[in-house]
C-alpha positions in Angstrom: 38.1 56.6 52.8 35.1 58.1 54.6 37.1 58.8 57.4 39.5 60.8 55.2 36.7 62.9 53.7 35.2 63.5 57.1 38.4 64.6 58.5 39.3 67.0 55.6 35.7 68.6 55.8 36.4 69.1 59.6 39.6 70.9 59.1 38.1 73.1 56.3 35.2 74.2 58.6 37.7 74.9 61.5 39.7 77.0 59.3 36.7 78.7 58.0 35.5 79.4 61.5 39.0 80.9 62.6 38.9 83.3 59.4 36.1 85.8 60.2 35.2 88.5 57.9 35.9 91.3 60.3 39.1 90.1 61.7 40.6 88.7 58.5 43.4 86.0 59.2 43.9 87.4 62.9 43.5 84.5 65.4 43.4 85.7 68.9 44.4 82.0 69.9 47.5 82.3 67.8 50.9 82.0 69.5 52.8 83.8 66.8 52.6 87.3 68.5 53.2 85.9 71.8 56.4 84.3 70.2 57.3 87.4 68.6 57.0 89.4 71.8 59.0 86.7 73.5 61.9 87.0 70.8 61.6 90.7 71.4 61.9 90.5 75.1 64.9 87.8 74.8 66.6 90.5 72.4 66.0 93.1 75.0 67.5 90.9 77.7 70.4 90.1 75.5 71.1 93.7 74.8 71.0 94.5 78.6 73.6 91.7 79.3 75.7 92.8 76.5 75.6 96.4 77.9 76.4 95.2 81.4 79.3 93.1 80.1 80.6 96.2 78.4 80.3 98.4 81.4 82.1 95.6 83.4 84.8 95.4 80.9 85.4 99.1 80.6 85.5 99.2 84.5 88.2 96.4 84.5 90.2 98.2 81.9 90.1 101.2 84.0 91.2 99.4 87.1 94.0 97.6 85.4 95.2 100.9 83.9 95.3 102.6 87.2 97.0 99.6 88.7 99.7 99.8 86.1 100.3 103.4 86.7 100.7 102.8 90.4 103.1 100.0 89.8 105.1 102.1 87.4 105.2 104.9 90.0 106.3 102.7 92.7 109.0 100.9 90.5 110.8 104.2 89.8 112.7 104.3 93.2 113.4 100.7 92.9 114.9 101.1 89.5 117.1 104.0 90.8 118.3 102.0 93.7 119.0 98.8 91.3 120.9 101.2 89.1 123.0 102.6 92.0 123.7 99.0 93.1 124.8 98.0 89.7 127.3 101.0 89.6 128.6 99.8 93.1 129.0 96.3 91.9 130.8 97.5 88.9 133.0 99.4 91.0 133.7 96.7 93.4 134.5 94.2 90.5 137.1 96.8 89.1 138.6 97.1 92.6 138.8 93.1 92.9 140.3 92.9 89.5 143.0 95.7 90.3 143.9 93.8 93.6 144.1 90.4 91.9 146.2 91.8 89.4 148.4 93.4 92.1 148.5 90.1 93.9 149.4 88.4 90.6 152.4 90.7 90.1 153.6 90.2 93.7 153.3 86.5 93.2 156.2 86.7 90.7 158.7 87.6 93.5 160.9 84.6 94.1 160.6 83.0 97.4 164.2 83.3 98.2 164.0 87.0 97.8 161.1 87.2 100.1 163.2 85.2 102.8 166.1 87.7 102.2 163.7 90.7 102.7 162.3 89.0 106.0 165.7 88.4 107.3 166.8 92.0 106.6 163.6 93.3 108.5 164.3 91.1 111.5 167.9 92.3 111.6 166.7 95.9 111.3 164.1 95.4 114.1 166.9 93.9 116.4 169.1 96.9 115.6 166.3 99.5 116.4 165.6 97.7 119.6 169.4 97.7 120.7 169.6 101.4 119.8 166.5 102.3 121.8 167.8 100.2 124.8 170.9 102.1 124.7 169.5 105.5 124.4 167.0 104.9 127.2 169.2 103.1 129.7 172.6 103.7 128.5 173.5 100.0 128.5 173.4 98.0 125.6 175.0 95.7 123.2 178.8 96.6 122.6 178.2 96.2 118.8 175.6 99.0 119.2 178.0 101.2 121.1 180.6 100.7 118.4 178.2 101.6 115.7 176.8 104.6 117.4 180.4 106.0 118.4 181.3 105.3 114.8 178.7 107.6 113.5 
């Protein structure tokens, strides 16, 4: 118990010595002001970091905006070319459809009819060849001579 009383008196005396009449409760050995100064410095550092971050963000936004404008400017001729190519593709599709329809119409001609036309074309080619030979040489097939004399 004596130890406890001694310890209490010691604390009271040390407190009384630290509180002087001239300085009041100011204690030059106190770390309160240092901590406040440190807090103020930390706040200043944080403000500077936030300002730098804001400046960096503004710079990035500006760069991205200029990049977007550049891309837009370069895309205009490409979009025009794509539009032109799309029109060409549509025209070609129309032509293919037209040709397909025409081929489908020709597919309905009976095979016998095609053979008949083929035979007529061969006969006409033979007759034209005979007439040409008769006119150029004077000699030819007697059938051709009869036909030409009958005209």
